[in-house]
Structure formats: C-alpha cells, structure tokens
C-alpha positions in Angstrom: 84.6 142.7 76.0 84.4 145.5 78.6 86.5 145.7 81.7 86.9 142.3 83.4 85.6 143.4 86.8 82.2 144.6 85.4 79.2 142.4 85.9 78.0 140.4 82.9 74.4 140.2 81.7 72.3 137.2 80.6 72.8 138.2 77.0 76.6 138.2 77.5 76.5 134.7 79.0 74.2 133.5 76.1 76.7 135.0 73.5 79.6 133.1 75.1 77.5 129.9 75.1 76.9 130.4 71.4 80.6 130.8 70.7 81.4 127.7 72.7 78.8 125.8 70.7 80.4 127.0 67.5 83.8 125.8 68.7 82.4 122.4 69.7 80.8 122.0 66.3 84.2 122.8 64.7 85.9 120.2 66.8 88.0 122.5 69.0 86.2 121.3 72.2 85.1 117.9 73.3 81.6 117.4 74.6 82.9 117.2 78.1 84.9 120.4 77.7 81.9 122.1 76.2 79.6 121.0 79.1 82.1 122.2 81.7 82.6 125.6 80.0 78.9 126.0 79.4 78.0 125.5 83.0 80.8 127.9 84.0 79.5 130.4 81.4 76.0 130.5 82.9 77.5 130.7 86.4 79.8 133.6 85.5 79.3 136.9 87.2 81.8 139.1 85.5 83.2 139.7 82.0 86.6 138.4 83.2 85.1 135.0 84.1 83.5 134.9 80.6 86.8 135.9 78.9 88.6 133.0 80.6 86.3 130.5 78.9 87.2 131.5 75.4 90.8 132.8 76.0 92.4 129.7 74.3 90.0 129.6 71.4 90.4 131.6 68.1 87.9 134.4 67.4 84.8 133.3 65.6 84.0 135.1 62.4 80.4 136.0 62.2 79.0 135.8 58.6 77.6 139.1 57.4 73.9 139.5 58.2 72.0 139.6 54.9 68.5 141.0 55.2 66.3 139.6 52.5 64.3 142.0 50.4 60.6 142.1 51.4 58.5 140.1 49.0 56.3 142.2 46.8 52.7 142.2 47.9 49.7 141.8 45.6 47.5 144.9 45.4 43.8 144.2 45.6 42.0 144.9 42.3 38.4 145.5 41.9 36.6 143.0 39.7 37.3 143.5 36.0 39.7 146.4 36.7 43.0 144.5 36.6 45.6 144.8 33.9 47.1 142.0 31.8 48.1 139.0 33.9 46.0 139.8 36.9 43.3 137.5 38.1 40.1 139.6 37.9 37.7 137.4 39.9 39.7 134.4 41.2 42.5 136.0 43.2 46.0 134.6 42.9 44.8 131.1 43.7 43.0 131.0 40.4 46.3 130.5 38.7 47.2 127.3 40.6 46.0 125.2 37.7 47.6 127.2 35.0 50.8 125.1 35.0 51.5 121.4 35.5 53.6 122.2 38.6 50.7 124.2 40.0 48.3 121.4 39.5 50.7 118.9 41.1 51.0 121.2 44.1 47.3 121.6 44.4 46.7 117.9 44.2 49.5 117.3 46.8 47.8 119.7 49.2 44.5 118.0 48.7 46.0 114.5 49.2 47.8 115.6 52.3 44.6 117.1 53.8 42.6 114.0 52.8 45.0 111.7 54.5 45.0 113.8 57.7 41.2 114.2 58.0 40.4 110.6 57.0 43.0 109.5 59.6 41.4 111.6 62.3 38.0 110.2 61.3 39.3 106.6 61.4 41.0 107.0 64.8 37.9 108.8 66.2 35.7 105.9 65.0 38.0 103.3 66.4 38.3 105.2 69.7 34.5 105.3 70.1 34.0 101.7 69.0 31.4 102.7 66.4 31.7 104.2 62.9 30.7 107.8 63.1 29.3 110.0 60.3 31.9 110.3 57.5 32.5 114.0 57.8 35.7 114.1 55.8 33.7 114.0 52.6 32.6 117.6 53.3 36.2 118.7 53.7 37.9 116.9 50.8 34.8 116.3 48.5 34.1 119.8 47.1 37.8 120.6 47.0 38.5 117.4 45.0 35.6 118.2 42.6 37.0 121.7 41.9 40.5 120.3 41.4 39.2 117.6 39.1 37.3 120.2 37.0 40.5 122.3 36.8 42.5 119.3 35.8 40.1 118.0 33.1 39.1 121.4 31.9 42.6 122.7 31.4 42.2 125.2 34.3 40.8 127.9 32.1 40.7 131.2 33.9 41.6 134.9 33.5 44.9 135.4 31.8 45.2 131.7 30.9 45.4 132.2 27.2 46.7 135.7 26.8 47.5 135.4 23.1 43.9 134.4 22.3 42.6 137.2 24.6 44.6 139.8 22.7 43.0 139.2 19.3 41.2 142.2 18.0 37.5 142.3 18.8 37.9 140.1 21.9 37.0 141.2 25.3 39.2 139.8 28.1 37.9 137.3 30.6 
C-alpha cells in the first residue's frame, strides 16, 4: 500500500474488507474479529489504519484472472443460402428437436412455462373468487402442439439427415 499517512479511498476500504472476508472464510478470523475489523476498515481514513487491520494476517494469493474466449456468434444467412449444417429457414432453434437431449430441454422449458402460467391463472382466479378465462391455453397450447409434432415426426428439418441429403440428384431442404 502507499504511504501510511495518505488518505484511503472507498475502493481501498472495500479491498481490505474483501481480504478480511477471505481470512474469515479460511478460519483465521472469528466472526466477532471479522465484524470488529470490518467496522474499523470502513471507518479508516488512512492507509496506515487499513494496514493495521491485516498486519497479522498472511498475504492472500489472488488466483490469476482468466478471461473466457468470446463465444462464436451465428452469422445471419439468407433463406436457402446457407452451407451444410446451417438452418436455412428455421434459425438455430430449428435444431432443438434434432437430438433426444434437445427434445428433453424443449419439453422441460415448455413444462416449466406451463406450470408458471397455469399457477398464475389459478391464483388470479382464486384471488377474484371467480374462474376467469383460461388464457394459459394460448401460451402453452400452440407451443405444445409444435413440440408434439416435432417429437412424433422425428423433428425433420434442414440438415437433419445430411447423409440422405448428400445423395446425387437430391436437392437439400
């Protein structure tokens, strides 16, 4: 830290508070000691006062900061212009049903949404004392029909059966 007589900033106090929390988590400080030092950290005016709070504690090693690589973004493709493996008309969501895991995820999303909207409808109906129009059918009905069609129909879509689409004389899609 800089010279002990210089004034500390809020960011300096917050950094010391974080270090104290790390030491409490490691078992070097009791909750009472942590509370006492934390209140003194936020009341500290100088770097010297902050240094006193961590003088009897070992230095905390900070793990190296690893910045994740940005995820590749899908490039928009005009209808019918995509290469192999691109969804021409359906976008990326069109591949949901192409695997069993994708179908399970789609059905799980549908079921979660269904439970939420039906729950809201039931609570609203109970709150008014009268059964109101069952609007959740318009939220979960069409979505459920599409998922059911994908499940029963094998989720056929662009790129689904690439081997069959590559046969000579066959146009993709």
